[in-house]
N, C-alpha and C positions, 0 to 999 in steps of 0.2 A: 516210880515216877519216870516219865519219859525223859530221854536224854536230849530231845529236840530243844535247842536253845530258844527258839521262838515260843514254844509252849511254856518253857520254864519262865520266860519273861512275862508272859500273860498271867501266870499263877503267882507271880511276885508283885503284881500291880495292886494299887489301891482299889481299882475297879473289881478285881477278883475278890478281895476281902468283902466288898459291899455285896456282890452277887452271892457269895458263900453264906453271908449272914441272912440274906433273903431266903435261901434254900433251907437253912436250919430253922428259920421261923416258920416257913410253910410246913415243914415236917414236924414241928414241935419238938425237935431234937431227937426224933425217933427214926430208926431204920425204916425206910419206906417199903422195902421188900418184905421184911418181917411183918410189918403192920398189914400189908396186903394179904399175908397168910395167917393173920389172926394172932400174931405174937407181938409182944411189947419189948423192944430192946433199943437201947440207946444207939443213935447213929454216931459215926466217927468220921467217915470219909465222904467227900463229895465225889461222885462218879459221873463222868460224861457218858451219856447213853450212846451218842454218836461220837466216836473218838475225834478229838480236836485235830490230831495228826492226819486224819483222813480228809481234811479240807483240801479242796482243789487249789493248788498254788497259783493257778491262773485267774482265780476270782479274788480280787482285792477285798480284804476284810472278812473273808470266809472263815478263817481260823478264829478271829475275834468273835464272830457271830456264834460259832459253835461253843466257844469257851465261856461266853457270858450269857447265853440263853438259859434262863432258869428252867425252862421246859425241857432242856437237854441235860439236866443234872438231877441226880438222885442222891439223897443222903442215905448211906449204907453203914451197917456195922462191919467190922473187919471180916468175919466169915462170909457174909454176903458179898462183899467187895471182891474177895478172893474167888468165890464161886462164879461171879459174873465174868471175871477175867478168864477163868478156866473155860467157861462156856463159850466165850468169844473166840477162843483159839481152837475149839472143837467143831465149830459150825462153818 
């Protein structure tokens, strides 16, 4: 998890718990990446597709928008979450 205090504050909020629940319901508790490849595996982690920390600090509310946008979040299993982060650092 990020060490950014603002990001940690967002993920410790009641709003995050609500958004996370919506993502889990949308995905039926399944890893969205595995499902797209034809596999059925339980999801464990909510992953922000566009990293919240990449928000422009000069745009008020941008970090919150990225953090709480259900279209910017995927439910992933642990191996897929690790792979996504590895891929992010190699591109």
